[in-house]
MIBA-295105 format. One record per residue (C-alpha): residue number from 1; chain; x, y, z. Coordinates in Angstrom, 2 decimals. Example, Ala and Ser with C-alpha at 12.3 -4.5 7.8 and 13.67 -1.06 7.14 Angstrom:
MIBA-295105
resi, chain, u, v, w
1, A, 12.30, -4.50, 7.80
2, A, 13.67, -1.06, 7.14
END
This chain:
MIBA-295105
resi, chain, u, v, w
1, A, 0.00, 0.00, 0.00
2, A, 1.34, 3.41, -0.96
3, A, 1.49, 6.06, 1.74
4, A, 0.93, 9.71, 0.79
5, A, 1.61, 12.62, 3.11
6, A, -1.55, 14.71, 2.89
7, A, 0.23, 17.79, 4.26
8, A, 2.61, 18.00, 1.28
9, A, 2.64, 21.24, -0.71
10, A, -0.78, 22.85, -0.84
11, A, -1.91, 20.23, 1.66
12, A, -5.64, 20.53, 1.02
13, A, -8.53, 18.56, -0.39
14, A, -7.21, 18.56, -3.95
15, A, -4.24, 16.37, -3.02
16, A, -6.67, 13.82, -1.55
17, A, -8.99, 13.95, -4.58
18, A, -6.14, 13.44, -7.08
19, A, -4.56, 10.61, -5.07
20, A, -7.84, 8.70, -4.82
21, A, -8.59, 9.13, -8.54
22, A, -5.13, 7.83, -9.50
23, A, -5.45, 4.96, -7.01
24, A, -8.71, 3.96, -8.73
25, A, -7.06, 4.11, -12.17
26, A, -3.89, 2.20, -11.28
27, A, -5.50, -0.21, -8.83
28, A, -2.83, 0.67, -6.28
29, A, -4.12, 0.87, -2.69
30, A, -3.22, 4.08, -0.90
31, A, -3.08, 5.35, 2.65
32, A, -3.23, 9.13, 3.05
33, A, -2.04, 10.63, 6.34
34, A, -1.87, 14.16, 7.79
35, A, -4.95, 15.20, 5.83
36, A, -5.34, 19.00, 5.81
37, A, -2.90, 19.01, 8.74
38, A, -2.11, 22.72, 8.60
39, A, -5.67, 23.95, 8.10
40, A, -7.67, 25.66, 10.89
41, A, -9.95, 22.59, 11.03
42, A, -7.76, 19.61, 10.02
43, A, -9.08, 16.36, 8.63
44, A, -11.86, 15.43, 6.24
45, A, -14.88, 17.70, 5.94
46, A, -18.32, 16.42, 4.92
47, A, -17.72, 17.52, 1.32
48, A, -14.48, 15.52, 1.09
49, A, -16.21, 12.49, 2.58
50, A, -18.94, 12.47, -0.04
51, A, -16.42, 12.70, -2.90
52, A, -14.38, 9.85, -1.46
53, A, -17.44, 7.71, -0.72
54, A, -18.71, 8.22, -4.27
55, A, -15.37, 7.28, -5.81
56, A, -15.23, 4.21, -3.56
57, A, -18.74, 3.24, -4.70
58, A, -17.86, 3.60, -8.39
59, A, -14.77, 1.39, -8.09
60, A, -15.98, -0.97, -5.32
61, A, -13.12, 0.12, -3.07
62, A, -12.49, -1.12, 0.45
63, A, -12.00, 1.88, 2.69
64, A, -11.20, 2.57, 6.33
65, A, -10.94, 5.79, 8.27
66, A, -13.60, 7.67, 6.29
67, A, -15.22, 9.87, 8.90
68, A, -15.59, 13.57, 9.50
69, A, -12.40, 15.04, 10.97
70, A, -10.34, 11.98, 10.16
71, A, -6.72, 12.85, 9.33
72, A, -5.94, 9.54, 7.64
73, A, -7.72, 6.87, 5.65
74, A, -6.93, 3.95, 3.36
75, A, -8.44, 3.24, -0.04
76, A, -8.15, -0.10, -1.87
77, A, -9.89, 0.03, -5.28
78, A, -11.27, -2.72, -7.43
79, A, -12.80, -2.34, -10.93
80, A, -14.26, 0.97, -12.11
81, A, -17.88, 0.20, -12.92
82, A, -20.36, 1.94, -15.15
83, A, -24.00, 2.58, -14.36
84, A, -26.27, 5.23, -12.91
85, A, -25.60, 6.84, -9.54
86, A, -27.48, 9.40, -7.47
87, A, -25.44, 11.44, -5.00
88, A, -26.68, 14.00, -2.48
89, A, -23.70, 15.91, -1.06
90, A, -25.90, 17.68, 1.47
91, A, -26.39, 21.44, 1.86
92, A, -24.01, 23.38, -0.39
93, A, -21.11, 20.95, -0.76
94, A, -19.45, 21.64, -4.11
95, A, -20.66, 19.54, -7.03
96, A, -17.67, 20.59, -9.22
97, A, -15.19, 19.43, -6.56
98, A, -16.94, 16.08, -6.19
99, A, -16.79, 15.61, -9.97
100, A, -13.15, 16.70, -9.95
101, A, -12.38, 13.70, -7.72
102, A, -14.15, 11.25, -10.01
103, A, -13.46, 12.56, -13.50
104, A, -9.87, 11.35, -14.08
105, A, -10.96, 7.76, -13.37
106, A, -14.13, 7.68, -15.48
107, A, -12.53, 7.14, -18.94
108, A, -11.35, 3.78, -17.55
109, A, -14.83, 2.52, -16.59
110, A, -16.31, -0.59, -18.18
111, A, -19.25, 1.35, -19.58
112, A, -21.01, 4.71, -19.49
113, A, -21.46, 6.38, -16.10
114, A, -24.38, 8.70, -15.37
115, A, -24.32, 10.77, -12.18
116, A, -27.15, 12.85, -10.78
117, A, -25.55, 15.04, -8.12
118, A, -27.30, 17.34, -5.66
119, A, -25.44, 20.07, -3.75
120, A, -23.82, 23.43, -4.44
121, A, -23.15, 24.54, -8.02
122, A, -21.76, 28.01, -7.24
123, A, -19.94, 28.11, -3.91
124, A, -16.75, 29.63, -2.50
125, A, -13.34, 27.93, -2.77
126, A, -14.48, 25.85, -5.73
127, A, -14.73, 26.13, -9.51
128, A, -18.23, 27.18, -10.53
129, A, -20.34, 24.74, -12.50
130, A, -20.09, 27.06, -15.53
131, A, -16.28, 27.04, -15.32
132, A, -16.35, 23.23, -15.25
133, A, -18.66, 23.08, -18.26
134, A, -17.14, 25.80, -20.43
135, A, -13.44, 25.74, -19.54
136, A, -12.41, 22.43, -17.92
137, A, -14.49, 20.12, -20.10
138, A, -13.69, 22.07, -23.28
139, A, -9.98, 21.62, -22.56
140, A, -10.37, 17.93, -21.75
141, A, -12.31, 17.39, -24.96
142, A, -9.12, 18.32, -26.83
143, A, -7.49, 15.36, -25.10
144, A, -10.21, 12.93, -26.18
145, A, -12.20, 13.09, -22.95
146, A, -15.88, 12.22, -23.34
147, A, -17.94, 13.95, -20.64
148, A, -21.03, 16.15, -20.53
149, A, -22.37, 18.13, -17.61
150, A, -25.91, 19.50, -17.69
151, A, -27.00, 22.07, -15.13
152, A, -30.54, 21.36, -13.97
153, A, -30.81, 23.74, -11.00
154, A, -28.37, 26.07, -9.27
155, A, -27.52, 25.76, -5.60
156, A, -25.85, 28.45, -3.48
157, A, -24.34, 28.53, 0.02
158, A, -25.58, 27.67, 2.62
159, A, -28.70, 25.77, 1.50
160, A, -27.45, 24.19, -1.72
161, A, -30.15, 22.20, -3.44
162, A, -28.59, 22.49, -6.90
163, A, -28.73, 19.55, -9.29
164, A, -26.38, 18.49, -12.08
165, A, -26.64, 15.58, -14.51
166, A, -23.19, 14.38, -15.60
167, A, -22.54, 11.68, -18.20
168, A, -19.17, 10.12, -18.99
169, A, -18.22, 7.61, -21.68
170, A, -15.23, 5.27, -21.63
171, A, -12.56, 6.83, -23.85
172, A, -8.86, 6.85, -24.69
173, A, -7.03, 10.02, -23.73
174, A, -4.59, 11.51, -26.23
175, A, -1.81, 14.04, -25.84
176, A, -2.45, 17.68, -26.66
177, A, -0.27, 20.80, -26.73
178, A, -2.21, 23.84, -25.58
179, A, -1.14, 26.97, -27.45
180, A, -1.63, 30.67, -26.77
181, A, -4.24, 32.18, -29.13
182, A, -2.44, 34.41, -31.64
183, A, -4.68, 37.40, -30.94
184, A, -6.71, 37.22, -27.78
185, A, -8.55, 40.45, -28.66
186, A, -10.34, 38.43, -31.34
187, A, -11.74, 36.13, -28.67
188, A, -15.33, 36.74, -27.62
189, A, -15.63, 36.60, -23.85
190, A, -18.84, 34.81, -22.94
191, A, -20.51, 34.66, -19.59
192, A, -23.57, 34.16, -17.47
193, A, -24.75, 36.36, -14.63
194, A, -27.27, 34.59, -12.40
195, A, -29.24, 34.97, -9.18
196, A, -31.95, 33.24, -7.20
197, A, -34.61, 34.90, -5.02
198, A, -33.10, 38.34, -5.69
199, A, -34.32, 41.32, -7.77
200, A, -33.62, 41.02, -11.51
201, A, -31.52, 44.19, -11.47
202, A, -28.84, 42.28, -9.50
203, A, -27.95, 40.04, -12.47
204, A, -28.11, 43.02, -14.85
205, A, -25.73, 45.09, -12.70
206, A, -23.29, 42.20, -12.31
207, A, -23.26, 41.68, -16.08
208, A, -22.96, 45.39, -16.92
209, A, -20.02, 45.93, -14.55
210, A, -18.13, 42.99, -16.07
211, A, -18.93, 44.16, -19.62
212, A, -17.66, 47.66, -18.90
213, A, -14.24, 46.42, -17.75
214, A, -13.92, 44.00, -20.66
215, A, -14.89, 46.64, -23.23
216, A, -12.30, 49.02, -21.79
217, A, -9.66, 46.37, -22.50
218, A, -10.85, 45.89, -26.10
219, A, -12.78, 42.64, -25.71
220, A, -16.25, 41.81, -27.04
221, A, -18.31, 40.46, -24.13
222, A, -21.49, 38.43, -24.56
223, A, -22.92, 37.94, -21.08
224, A, -26.32, 36.39, -20.59
225, A, -28.51, 36.70, -17.50
226, A, -30.58, 34.20, -15.51
227, A, -32.92, 35.04, -12.65
228, A, -34.68, 32.27, -10.74
229, A, -36.75, 31.47, -7.68
230, A, -35.03, 28.40, -6.27
231, A, -34.51, 26.55, -2.99
232, A, -31.42, 28.61, -2.13
233, A, -30.67, 32.32, -2.39
234, A, -27.53, 33.69, -4.02
235, A, -25.91, 35.20, -7.08
236, A, -22.78, 34.94, -9.17
237, A, -21.17, 35.46, -12.54
238, A, -18.77, 33.32, -14.58
239, A, -16.85, 34.49, -17.66
240, A, -14.98, 32.29, -20.12
241, A, -13.24, 32.18, -23.47
242, A, -11.02, 29.40, -24.77
243, A, -9.08, 27.95, -21.84
244, A, -9.50, 30.98, -19.60
245, A, -12.17, 31.78, -17.04
246, A, -13.05, 34.08, -14.19
247, A, -15.87, 34.09, -11.65
248, A, -17.21, 35.81, -8.57
249, A, -20.04, 35.14, -6.14
250, A, -22.40, 37.59, -4.52
251, A, -22.85, 37.87, -0.78
252, A, -24.87, 39.99, 1.57
253, A, -23.65, 43.58, 1.61
254, A, -21.47, 43.19, -1.51
255, A, -22.66, 45.46, -4.35
256, A, -23.55, 43.65, -7.57
257, A, -21.18, 45.94, -9.49
258, A, -18.27, 44.73, -7.39
259, A, -19.17, 41.10, -8.10
260, A, -19.10, 41.77, -11.84
261, A, -15.79, 43.65, -11.61
262, A, -14.24, 40.81, -9.57
263, A, -15.09, 38.25, -12.25
264, A, -13.67, 40.46, -15.01
265, A, -10.64, 41.18, -12.84
266, A, -9.96, 37.44, -12.58
267, A, -10.02, 36.68, -16.31
268, A, -8.27, 39.84, -17.56
269, A, -4.75, 38.99, -16.29
270, A, -5.06, 35.66, -18.12
271, A, -6.10, 37.37, -21.34
272, A, -3.31, 39.96, -21.07
273, A, -0.67, 37.26, -20.71
274, A, 0.73, 35.05, -23.47
275, A, -0.27, 31.92, -21.57
276, A, -2.17, 29.04, -23.15
277, A, -4.29, 28.18, -20.09
278, A, -5.32, 29.98, -16.90
279, A, -3.82, 29.29, -13.48
280, A, -6.80, 27.22, -12.32
281, A, -7.02, 24.98, -15.38
282, A, -3.25, 24.44, -15.15
283, A, -3.53, 22.34, -11.99
284, A, -6.66, 20.49, -13.14
285, A, -4.97, 19.25, -16.32
286, A, -2.02, 17.55, -14.61
287, A, -3.40, 14.01, -14.07
288, A, -4.94, 13.93, -17.55
289, A, -1.67, 15.01, -19.16
290, A, 0.17, 12.26, -17.31
291, A, -2.37, 9.64, -18.40
292, A, -2.37, 10.83, -22.03
293, A, 1.34, 11.58, -22.40
294, A, 2.92, 13.98, -24.93
295, A, 1.16, 17.10, -23.64
296, A, 2.11, 20.63, -22.66
297, A, 0.84, 24.10, -21.85
298, A, 2.12, 27.50, -20.77
299, A, 0.77, 29.37, -17.75
300, A, 1.57, 32.79, -16.29
301, A, 1.96, 31.52, -12.73
302, A, 2.83, 28.11, -11.31
303, A, 0.48, 27.78, -8.35
304, A, 1.07, 25.59, -5.30
305, A, -1.98, 23.58, -6.39
306, A, -0.23, 22.77, -9.68
307, A, 3.06, 21.85, -8.00
308, A, 1.22, 19.62, -5.54
309, A, -0.78, 17.89, -8.27
310, A, 2.43, 17.22, -10.20
311, A, 4.01, 15.65, -7.10
312, A, 1.00, 13.43, -6.35
313, A, 0.68, 12.32, -9.97
314, A, 4.35, 11.38, -10.16
315, A, 3.91, 9.16, -7.09
316, A, 1.37, 6.98, -8.90
317, A, 2.40, 7.06, -12.55
318, A, 5.73, 6.43, -14.25
319, A, 5.98, 9.98, -15.60
320, A, 8.16, 13.01, -15.01
321, A, 6.89, 16.52, -15.64
322, A, 9.24, 19.19, -16.95
323, A, 8.88, 22.81, -15.91
324, A, 10.73, 25.49, -17.87
325, A, 10.63, 29.24, -17.53
326, A, 9.94, 30.95, -20.86
327, A, 10.15, 34.69, -20.28
328, A, 7.24, 35.59, -18.02
329, A, 5.61, 32.21, -18.52
330, A, 6.08, 28.66, -17.24
331, A, 5.92, 25.76, -19.67
332, A, 4.72, 22.49, -18.15
333, A, 5.13, 19.35, -20.24
334, A, 5.18, 15.57, -20.05
335, A, 6.28, 13.02, -22.66
END
């Protein structure tokens, strides 16, 4: 059984999610210790538990130590099985983060997997569901990944109640070299500004503030709006183009204009750079690149999440990532 130090590098939930996914793929049992050791509340949180339990269910894994607050657990996978699964994370646990744990393993399933997941679609410290759909999955499609995510209902913190239908087909990953678009000003920045149980002017103000900043920089924004009456109350905006995204969430007392400007302020540094992918996609791509081989990208900043994902991936797979500085960019590649 492999032993992974869960406090390494970024030392958060992503290390655990990547390790479990690669354990499922390789069939190598793993014991993870010191989970979230340096966080204010160490150990597994309910959201981590649900992701790990779901992955264990999909690959018939034997597990021990899976409980709230646990700082170590073991995971011994069997075969990755297809079929239909219904998962309720509870309250506003992040649906994108749960899928992030499962997705690297799903190309290796025996047959199609269909997941109906209930929880939070747009919550803090997580990719938004729109980022997953329009940035992550679009990038993975270039590598031969076969997955679709359909948003059925949004869920915000703290109530959640959002629902997503996700379908994944067995597939063979292939290498891909992500390149910087020759002229990013020709890219149309798309987006969606959304809210539930709030006045319609909130989504309009979020969208208008983001549009104003993007127009000032010479981009052509196309930002739609959605206003609902759902189980949970909240708002947010996600912007995307190519392999770049930016998002922000509303909260009580935060003006809608500021939410829109925050989302634009997150994507603009990516668009100004000569990078091929944004800093968030950079870390998500690592396990897929290792599984596919012969892949590369450039990114403007090498985050601790990316460094940690590289380290975890190299523990499981016989690969070695190369990192080279190219001017103001970092090139990350694997043969």
